[in-house]
N, C-alpha and C positions, 0 to 999 in steps of 0.2 A: 486262573491263571496256573494252576500248581501244577497242569500238565505240559509244559513246556519249560525252555531251561532257562536258568538265569541271565544267558547272552541276550535271547532270544527276548524274554521280557523287559531288558532295558535297551534294544532295540526298537522294540514297540511302542515303550513310554517316549522316548527320544523323538521317531514318527507322530507321536500325540500330539507333541510343544507346539507344529506347525498346523496350519488349519486344516480343517478333515478332507477339504479338495485338495492338497496337497496330495502331485504324482511326484515320485521319489525316483530316478532312475539308479543305475546300478552303481555306478561310481557318489553318486550321493549318499548312500544307505553307506556303503564301506566309509566316507568320512564322518558319519555320524559317530562308529564308534573306533574309529580308527582301523578298519582292517585291511591287512595286504595280503593276503590272500581271498579271489575269490570264492571258488570253493567254499572256504569258511561263510562267507555271507548268503552262499546259495543254498549252505544247510539250516541256519538260521532263518529264513525264507520262508524256507518248503515248512518248518514248523510251523511259522504263523499263518501261511496258507492250508493247510491243513487244521487251523484253529481254527480256522475264517474270522481270524484279526487282521490278515492281509489281504488283498483282491489286485488280481493281476489287471490293471487296464492296457487298452491300447490305447497309443497315440502316434499316427502317423503309420511310419514302419516297427515305431519302437514297443515293446514291451515296458511298462512302468507298473510302481507298484504302491497304493494305495493303502493307506492304516484305517484301520474298521475298532470304533469304539467296543471295549469290552461286553457293554448292553445288548448294543446291535450283534456281534458274533454268538451271545449266547440264545439269541431270539434268532440266530438264524441256524444256528446246531441242531435248536429242538423241529423243523422245517422238515418234511420229507423231500429227497430228492427235485421230486416235480414242483414241488412248493417254491422250494428254495431257488429254481430254474426260473420261475415266473415273477418269481419275490424279487433277484439281479435285472428284469426288461425293466418289471417296475418301475423300480429304483433309480436305474437310467435315465428314466423318461422325464426324470425333474419334477418341475410344476406344467408342464404341457401334458403331462399324462398319457397312455398308451392304450388303446384301441383293443376288443377282447380279438379282432379280428386278428391284430397285428400279433400279438401274443399268440393265437395260434400258429400262426405261420413261422414264427420265429422258431419256435419251440419245438413245432412237430408234433406236438403233442393231440392226442384227438379230445372233440370239445365237450364230452362229458368231463374227460379230465381234468382238462380245463378250469371247468365250469364248479369243479367240487374243492379244486386247489382255490380258485379266488376267492370261493363262499369261505373255504376255514380259514384265510388270511383274512378275509372283511371281519369274522365273526373275531377274530383275535385284535381285531385293530391296530390292525399291520397296515390296510391298505383302504382307503375308500374308495367309492363310484363316484362321477359328479357329473354334470352335464353342461355340456359346450353347446354356446349360442350358434355357435356356425354350423354343429352337426348335430342337432336335436335329439336325432334318433340314435346317434351312437352312445354303446357304453362305455365308458373310459373309466379307466384306476389312475391312481397314482398313490404315491404313500400319504399313512393317515396322516402326519403331524407338517405336510407343506401344506402351500396354499395355494388354489391355479392360477394359473397367468390371468393378464387382462384379456389374450386372445380368446380363452374358454371361457369366460365367467364375463365377456364386455364390458370388463369395469364396473364405477360407479352406480352407473345407467341402468344397471339388469339389478332384478331381484329372482330368485330361482330361473332365470335363463328368460326371465321376461321383461323386457324394457319399462324402467317403471316412470311411466310418464307425470303421476302424482307427485311424486319424488324432485322429476325436472322442473316440472314449471314452479314449484312452492321455491326450489333456489334460484328461478330465474327473475320471479320475483322481488327475494330478497334482495338481489345482487342490483337490479332496476333502480328500487324503493333505496339501497344504498346510495349506488349514482348519484342519483335524481337529488337526493338530499344535501350531497355534496356541492353540485353544476348550481342549484337551485335552491338555494339554502334557505330563501323564505319564502318561497313559492307555494311551500304547504302551511302557511299564515293565514290567519286570515285579518289582523289587525289592520284598522281605518288609516292607521295611520303613517303607514309604509309606502315608500314612495314605487308607483307603480311601475313606472321604469326601469327604476333599479332594483328591482323584485330579483332579474336572475342574476346579477351580479352589485351585490352589495358591499359598501367598505370592508367587511370582516370575512370576503369570501377568500377559503384557502385555497382552493385550487379545484381541482379532478378525481378520478382516483386510478387506479392501477391495479394489476395482477396480484401484486406482493398485498397493498393495501387493502384489496379486496379480499382476501385470502385470509390478512392477519383477523379481519370484521368478523367475517366466520368461524374463525376455529376460537378467539376470544368468546365470541358469543355461544359457543357450544350451538352453533345454527342445527347439526346434523353428525351422527357419529360415525358417520360413513368417511373412511381417510381419503382426502380430496390432496390432490397437488395439480401445480399452477396451469396444467395443461387442460385439464377436466376445467378448471376455471375461465382458461383463455377459450376454449370450446363453447363452455354458455354466454362468454360475453359474446363472442362469433352469433351465434343465438340471434341474441341482443339485438344486433348489429344488424342482422337481416333485416330485423321485425323491426326498423329504425326504431328503436327503443334509446340506443345509444347509435354514440357515433365516435371515431378513434381520431385522437387528435391528430390535426395535420405535423407531420417531423418527428410522429412518436410508431410505436409498435406494440405500447403496452398500456395504455394512457387513454381512458373513456371519460366523455360526458354525456349525461342523458340528453335527448332530447325534448325542446320544450311543446312539439307534440305530444308525445308520450306522456307529458304532464298533464294536457288539457284534456287527451285522452281516460288520463286517471281518477277524473275528475276535479283534479286541482287544478289552482292557480288560475282559475276563472275571475274570482274576483280581482286581481291586479290587469286580466285583458283587458274587461268591461270597465273598470275604471280609467287606464290609460286608452282607450279607446272616445271614451267620453270626454279627456283632458284634451288630448291632442288633436283631434279628428272634430273640424269646429263645420256649421252647417254651412258657411263657404264651401270649405273644403271638401264635400260629401255632393254638393252640387257639381264642382271640378268632373268629380269621379264619374258622375250618372252616368250611363250609355246614352247614346244622343241616335234617331235615326240617319241616313245620311246615303243621299243619292249620285251618281254623276252626273248626274241629267240636269239637276239643280246649279250649275256651275255660277250661276249668277248670284247666289245666296251666299257662298263661300268665295268667290273670287276679292282681293280688294280691288280698289276703286284706284285702276292702273289707267294709263295712256290708252289709246285702241291700237294704236302701232306694236302696243309690245303685248298685245293679247294675242297668244294663239288659240285658235279653238278646234274640236276635235275634228271640222269638216275641212279644216285646212288642214289639219295634219295628217288627212288621210289622200288629199291629192300629192303631196310631196314623194 
Protein backbone atom coordinates (compact mmCIF):
# COMPACT_ATOMS: atom_id res chain seq x y z
CA UNK A 1 0.00 0.00 0.00
CA UNK A 2 2.94 2.29 -0.61
CA UNK A 3 1.03 3.98 -3.43
CA UNK A 4 -1.63 5.47 -1.09
CA UNK A 5 -1.23 8.23 1.46
CA UNK A 6 -0.78 7.60 5.17
CA UNK A 7 -4.24 8.97 5.96
CA UNK A 8 -5.83 6.71 3.35
CA UNK A 9 -3.94 3.74 4.79
CA UNK A 10 -5.23 4.52 8.31
CA UNK A 11 -8.79 4.88 7.01
CA UNK A 12 -8.54 1.52 5.27
CA UNK A 13 -7.17 -0.18 8.41
CA UNK A 14 -10.01 1.19 10.53
CA UNK A 15 -12.57 -0.01 7.99
CA UNK A 16 -11.06 -3.52 8.11
CA UNK A 17 -11.59 -3.66 11.88
CA UNK A 18 -15.28 -4.23 11.15
CA UNK A 19 -16.62 -7.42 9.50
CA UNK A 20 -15.82 -7.62 5.79
CA UNK A 21 -19.50 -7.27 4.87
CA UNK A 22 -19.86 -3.93 6.68
CA UNK A 23 -21.06 -1.03 4.56
CA UNK A 24 -20.13 2.51 5.60
CA UNK A 25 -21.89 5.70 4.69
CA UNK A 26 -20.05 9.01 4.29
CA UNK A 27 -20.68 10.22 7.84
CA UNK A 28 -19.47 6.95 9.36
CA UNK A 29 -16.20 7.20 7.43
CA UNK A 30 -15.74 10.77 8.57
CA UNK A 31 -16.23 9.69 12.16
CA UNK A 32 -13.52 7.01 11.83
CA UNK A 33 -10.84 9.68 11.30
CA UNK A 34 -12.65 12.64 12.87
CA UNK A 35 -12.79 14.30 9.46
CA UNK A 36 -14.88 17.48 9.36
CA UNK A 37 -14.53 18.35 5.66
CA UNK A 38 -16.38 16.01 3.26
CA UNK A 39 -14.00 16.90 0.42
CA UNK A 40 -11.07 15.51 2.43
CA UNK A 41 -12.89 12.23 2.92
CA UNK A 42 -13.76 12.00 -0.77
CA UNK A 43 -10.10 12.43 -1.72
CA UNK A 44 -9.05 9.62 0.64
CA UNK A 45 -11.87 7.36 -0.55
CA UNK A 46 -10.93 7.98 -4.18
CA UNK A 47 -7.36 6.89 -3.44
CA UNK A 48 -8.60 3.63 -1.98
CA UNK A 49 -11.09 3.07 -4.80
CA UNK A 50 -8.39 3.55 -7.44
CA UNK A 51 -6.22 1.02 -5.63
CA UNK A 52 -9.20 -1.43 -5.44
CA UNK A 53 -9.02 -1.29 -1.62
CA UNK A 54 -12.56 0.08 -1.37
CA UNK A 55 -15.57 -0.56 -3.55
CA UNK A 56 -18.84 1.29 -3.90
CA UNK A 57 -22.04 -0.62 -3.11
CA UNK A 58 -25.51 0.73 -3.80
CA UNK A 59 -27.92 0.09 -0.93
CA UNK A 60 -31.34 1.38 -1.80
CA UNK A 61 -30.85 4.92 -3.08
CA UNK A 62 -27.60 5.43 -1.17
CA UNK A 63 -24.01 4.68 -2.20
CA UNK A 64 -21.93 3.10 0.52
CA UNK A 65 -18.31 2.07 0.93
CA UNK A 66 -16.99 -1.43 1.60
CA UNK A 67 -13.39 -2.27 2.48
CA UNK A 68 -11.45 -4.81 0.43
CA UNK A 69 -8.48 -6.72 1.85
CA UNK A 70 -5.01 -6.06 0.47
CA UNK A 71 -4.74 -9.63 -0.86
CA UNK A 72 -8.08 -9.34 -2.65
CA UNK A 73 -7.13 -5.94 -4.05
CA UNK A 74 -3.83 -7.26 -5.39
CA UNK A 75 -5.69 -10.10 -7.05
CA UNK A 76 -8.14 -7.75 -8.77
CA UNK A 77 -5.45 -5.33 -9.97
CA UNK A 78 -3.77 -8.20 -11.86
CA UNK A 79 -6.95 -8.89 -13.84
CA UNK A 80 -7.92 -7.33 -17.13
CA UNK A 81 -10.84 -4.92 -17.11
CA UNK A 82 -13.17 -7.56 -18.54
CA UNK A 83 -12.02 -10.16 -16.00
CA UNK A 84 -12.45 -7.70 -13.14
CA UNK A 85 -15.97 -6.84 -14.27
CA UNK A 86 -16.99 -10.50 -14.57
CA UNK A 87 -15.33 -11.28 -11.25
CA UNK A 88 -17.32 -8.51 -9.53
CA UNK A 89 -20.63 -9.98 -10.70
CA UNK A 90 -19.59 -13.45 -9.58
CA UNK A 91 -18.52 -12.04 -6.21
CA UNK A 92 -21.87 -10.28 -5.76
CA UNK A 93 -23.75 -13.53 -6.41
CA UNK A 94 -22.36 -15.00 -3.17
CA UNK A 95 -23.18 -18.63 -2.38
CA UNK A 96 -26.01 -18.68 -4.93
CA UNK A 97 -23.63 -18.38 -7.87
CA UNK A 98 -24.42 -16.82 -11.24
CA UNK A 99 -25.35 -18.39 -14.58
CA UNK A 100 -23.08 -17.71 -17.58
CA UNK A 101 -26.05 -16.42 -19.55
CA UNK A 102 -26.73 -13.88 -16.80
CA UNK A 103 -23.07 -12.80 -16.85
CA UNK A 104 -23.26 -12.14 -20.59
CA UNK A 105 -26.49 -10.17 -20.18
CA UNK A 106 -25.12 -7.98 -17.36
CA UNK A 107 -21.67 -7.33 -18.81
CA UNK A 108 -22.86 -6.97 -22.42
CA UNK A 109 -19.70 -8.78 -23.50
CA UNK A 110 -19.42 -11.17 -26.44
CA UNK A 111 -19.76 -14.83 -25.53
CA UNK A 112 -16.21 -15.56 -26.70
CA UNK A 113 -14.85 -12.86 -24.34
CA UNK A 114 -16.92 -14.14 -21.41
CA UNK A 115 -15.76 -17.74 -21.95
CA UNK A 116 -12.12 -16.64 -22.21
CA UNK A 117 -12.32 -14.59 -18.99
CA UNK A 118 -14.09 -17.33 -17.09
CA UNK A 119 -11.47 -19.86 -18.14
CA UNK A 120 -8.65 -17.53 -17.05
CA UNK A 121 -10.25 -16.84 -13.66
CA UNK A 122 -10.95 -20.53 -13.14
CA UNK A 123 -7.37 -21.52 -13.97
CA UNK A 124 -6.12 -19.05 -11.35
CA UNK A 125 -8.56 -20.57 -8.82
CA UNK A 126 -10.36 -17.29 -8.34
CA UNK A 127 -13.70 -18.87 -9.30
CA UNK A 128 -15.15 -22.35 -9.79
CA UNK A 129 -18.03 -23.87 -11.73
CA UNK A 130 -20.70 -25.78 -9.83
CA UNK A 131 -23.76 -27.86 -10.66
CA UNK A 132 -27.27 -27.02 -9.58
CA UNK A 133 -29.76 -29.76 -8.68
CA UNK A 134 -32.56 -27.46 -9.83
CA UNK A 135 -30.92 -26.57 -13.15
CA UNK A 136 -28.48 -29.37 -14.01
CA UNK A 137 -27.87 -28.12 -17.55
CA UNK A 138 -26.78 -24.63 -16.48
CA UNK A 139 -23.15 -23.73 -15.87
CA UNK A 140 -22.98 -21.65 -12.72
CA UNK A 141 -19.93 -19.87 -11.28
CA UNK A 142 -19.08 -18.68 -7.79
CA UNK A 143 -15.97 -17.61 -5.87
CA UNK A 144 -13.49 -20.43 -5.36
CA UNK A 145 -13.42 -20.28 -1.55
CA UNK A 146 -17.20 -20.31 -1.03
CA UNK A 147 -19.46 -23.30 -0.37
CA UNK A 148 -22.61 -23.51 -2.54
CA UNK A 149 -25.96 -22.94 -0.90
CA UNK A 150 -28.32 -25.81 -0.14
CA UNK A 151 -30.60 -24.60 -2.95
CA UNK A 152 -27.81 -25.40 -5.41
CA UNK A 153 -26.44 -28.63 -3.97
CA UNK A 154 -29.67 -30.07 -2.58
CA UNK A 155 -28.14 -30.35 0.88
CA UNK A 156 -26.53 -33.44 2.39
CA UNK A 157 -28.80 -35.81 0.45
CA UNK A 158 -27.13 -35.11 -2.89
CA UNK A 159 -23.70 -36.21 -4.11
CA UNK A 160 -22.46 -34.69 -7.37
CA UNK A 161 -26.00 -33.39 -7.97
CA UNK A 162 -27.41 -36.93 -7.69
CA UNK A 163 -29.74 -38.07 -4.89
CA UNK A 164 -27.67 -40.38 -2.68
CA UNK A 165 -30.32 -42.98 -1.81
CA UNK A 166 -27.79 -45.37 -0.30
CA UNK A 167 -26.62 -42.72 2.17
CA UNK A 168 -30.21 -41.81 3.06
CA UNK A 169 -31.24 -45.44 3.58
CA UNK A 170 -28.26 -46.11 5.84
CA UNK A 171 -29.10 -43.08 8.02
CA UNK A 172 -32.75 -44.12 8.20
CA UNK A 173 -31.68 -47.55 9.44
CA UNK A 174 -29.33 -46.09 12.05
CA UNK A 175 -31.97 -43.68 13.39
CA UNK A 176 -34.69 -46.35 13.52
CA UNK A 177 -32.40 -48.85 15.26
CA UNK A 178 -31.39 -46.22 17.84
CA UNK A 179 -35.02 -45.24 18.48
CA UNK A 180 -36.12 -48.87 18.70
CA UNK A 181 -33.40 -49.70 21.22
CA UNK A 182 -34.68 -46.87 23.42
CA UNK A 183 -38.38 -47.67 22.94
CA UNK A 184 -38.04 -51.45 23.39
CA UNK A 185 -34.79 -51.96 25.34
CA UNK A 186 -35.14 -55.75 25.71
CA UNK A 187 -36.96 -56.60 22.50
CA UNK A 188 -33.65 -57.31 20.75
CA UNK A 189 -32.55 -59.79 23.42
CA UNK A 190 -33.35 -63.52 23.43
CA UNK A 191 -33.05 -64.36 27.15
CA UNK A 192 -35.65 -66.89 28.28
CA UNK A 193 -36.07 -65.43 31.75
CA UNK A 194 -37.34 -62.06 30.52
CA UNK A 195 -40.99 -61.25 31.06
CA UNK A 196 -42.54 -61.18 27.57
CA UNK A 197 -45.40 -58.93 28.60
CA UNK A 198 -42.92 -56.39 29.98
CA UNK A 199 -40.46 -56.64 27.08
CA UNK A 200 -41.39 -53.27 25.62
CA UNK A 201 -41.29 -51.28 28.87
CA UNK A 202 -39.10 -52.94 31.51
CA UNK A 203 -38.50 -51.37 34.91
CA UNK A 204 -35.32 -49.67 33.69
CA UNK A 205 -36.98 -48.08 30.67
CA UNK A 206 -35.46 -44.62 30.14
CA UNK A 207 -37.85 -43.11 27.64
CA UNK A 208 -37.98 -42.25 23.98
CA UNK A 209 -35.75 -40.20 21.67
CA UNK A 210 -35.94 -36.62 20.47
CA UNK A 211 -34.13 -34.80 17.69
CA UNK A 212 -31.34 -33.60 19.97
CA UNK A 213 -30.53 -37.08 21.30
CA UNK A 214 -30.54 -38.50 17.76
CA UNK A 215 -28.20 -35.76 16.59
CA UNK A 216 -25.90 -36.33 19.57
CA UNK A 217 -25.85 -40.09 18.88
CA UNK A 218 -24.93 -39.61 15.21
CA UNK A 219 -22.27 -37.02 16.02
CA UNK A 220 -20.65 -38.79 18.98
CA UNK A 221 -20.47 -42.10 17.11
CA UNK A 222 -19.19 -40.43 13.92
CA UNK A 223 -21.88 -42.12 11.85
CA UNK A 224 -21.20 -39.78 8.94
CA UNK A 225 -18.68 -37.10 8.01
CA UNK A 226 -21.41 -35.06 6.32
CA UNK A 227 -22.51 -32.04 8.36
CA UNK A 228 -26.12 -32.46 9.40
CA UNK A 229 -28.44 -30.03 11.17
CA UNK A 230 -31.57 -30.60 13.25
CA UNK A 231 -33.83 -30.02 10.24
CA UNK A 232 -32.04 -32.82 8.39
CA UNK A 233 -32.70 -35.20 11.28
CA UNK A 234 -36.33 -34.04 11.37
CA UNK A 235 -36.70 -34.85 7.66
CA UNK A 236 -35.37 -38.37 8.21
CA UNK A 237 -37.70 -38.91 11.17
CA UNK A 238 -40.64 -37.74 9.05
CA UNK A 239 -39.79 -40.40 6.46
CA UNK A 240 -39.72 -43.06 9.18
CA UNK A 241 -43.11 -41.84 10.46
CA UNK A 242 -44.58 -42.11 6.95
CA UNK A 243 -43.16 -45.65 6.73
CA UNK A 244 -44.85 -46.55 10.06
CA UNK A 245 -41.50 -47.22 11.69
CA UNK A 246 -41.66 -44.30 14.12
CA UNK A 247 -44.50 -42.59 15.93
CA UNK A 248 -44.55 -39.03 17.21
CA UNK A 249 -45.26 -38.94 20.92
CA UNK A 250 -48.54 -37.18 21.69
CA UNK A 251 -48.25 -33.53 22.77
CA UNK A 252 -44.67 -33.29 21.44
CA UNK A 253 -43.16 -32.07 18.20
CA UNK A 254 -39.72 -33.68 18.35
CA UNK A 255 -40.00 -36.87 20.43
CA UNK A 256 -40.45 -40.28 18.83
CA UNK A 257 -40.90 -43.96 19.61
CA UNK A 258 -40.44 -46.97 17.37
CA UNK A 259 -43.50 -49.00 16.40
CA UNK A 260 -43.69 -52.61 17.59
CA UNK A 261 -44.64 -53.69 14.08
CA UNK A 262 -41.35 -52.29 12.74
CA UNK A 263 -39.47 -54.33 15.35
CA UNK A 264 -41.26 -57.49 14.21
CA UNK A 265 -40.65 -56.69 10.54
CA UNK A 266 -36.95 -56.36 11.30
CA UNK A 267 -36.94 -59.91 12.63
CA UNK A 268 -36.66 -58.98 16.30
CA UNK A 269 -39.15 -59.32 19.13
CA UNK A 270 -40.52 -62.67 17.85
CA UNK A 271 -39.55 -64.71 20.93
CA UNK A 272 -41.40 -62.26 23.17
CA UNK A 273 -44.48 -62.15 20.98
CA UNK A 274 -44.72 -65.94 20.63
CA UNK A 275 -44.09 -66.58 24.33
CA UNK A 276 -46.61 -63.94 25.35
CA UNK A 277 -49.28 -65.46 23.15
CA UNK A 278 -48.69 -68.90 24.66
CA UNK A 279 -48.85 -67.59 28.22
CA UNK A 280 -51.80 -65.27 27.85
CA UNK A 281 -54.10 -66.92 25.31
CA UNK A 282 -55.34 -70.33 26.50
CA UNK A 283 -57.30 -72.88 24.56
CA UNK A 284 -60.67 -71.69 25.85
CA UNK A 285 -59.93 -68.14 24.74
CA UNK A 286 -58.83 -69.40 21.32
CA UNK A 287 -62.15 -71.25 21.02
CA UNK A 288 -64.07 -68.07 21.70
CA UNK A 289 -62.10 -66.20 19.06
CA UNK A 290 -62.75 -68.83 16.37
CA UNK A 291 -65.05 -67.56 13.62
CA UNK A 292 -68.47 -69.22 13.54
CA UNK A 293 -70.98 -69.61 10.74
CA UNK A 294 -74.24 -67.71 11.24
CA UNK A 295 -77.56 -67.54 9.37
CA UNK A 296 -80.42 -65.18 10.01
CA UNK A 297 -82.84 -67.99 9.09
CA UNK A 298 -81.66 -70.14 11.99
CA UNK A 299 -83.25 -67.86 14.54
CA UNK A 300 -84.46 -70.71 16.63
CA UNK A 301 -80.89 -71.73 17.44
CA UNK A 302 -79.73 -68.37 18.70
CA UNK A 303 -82.79 -66.86 20.36
CA UNK A 304 -83.01 -67.48 24.09
CA UNK A 305 -85.93 -69.25 25.63
CA UNK A 306 -88.56 -66.56 26.11
CA UNK A 307 -92.30 -66.37 26.30
CA UNK A 308 -94.11 -66.57 22.96
CA UNK A 309 -95.70 -63.19 23.48
CA UNK A 310 -92.31 -61.54 23.84
CA UNK A 311 -91.00 -62.93 20.55
CA UNK A 312 -91.24 -60.99 17.27
CA UNK A 313 -90.60 -62.98 14.11
CA UNK A 314 -89.69 -61.61 10.71
CA UNK A 315 -93.05 -62.34 9.14
CA UNK A 316 -94.79 -60.39 11.87
CA UNK A 317 -92.35 -57.53 11.44
CA UNK A 318 -93.02 -57.35 7.71
CA UNK A 319 -96.77 -57.00 8.30
CA UNK A 320 -96.43 -54.00 10.60
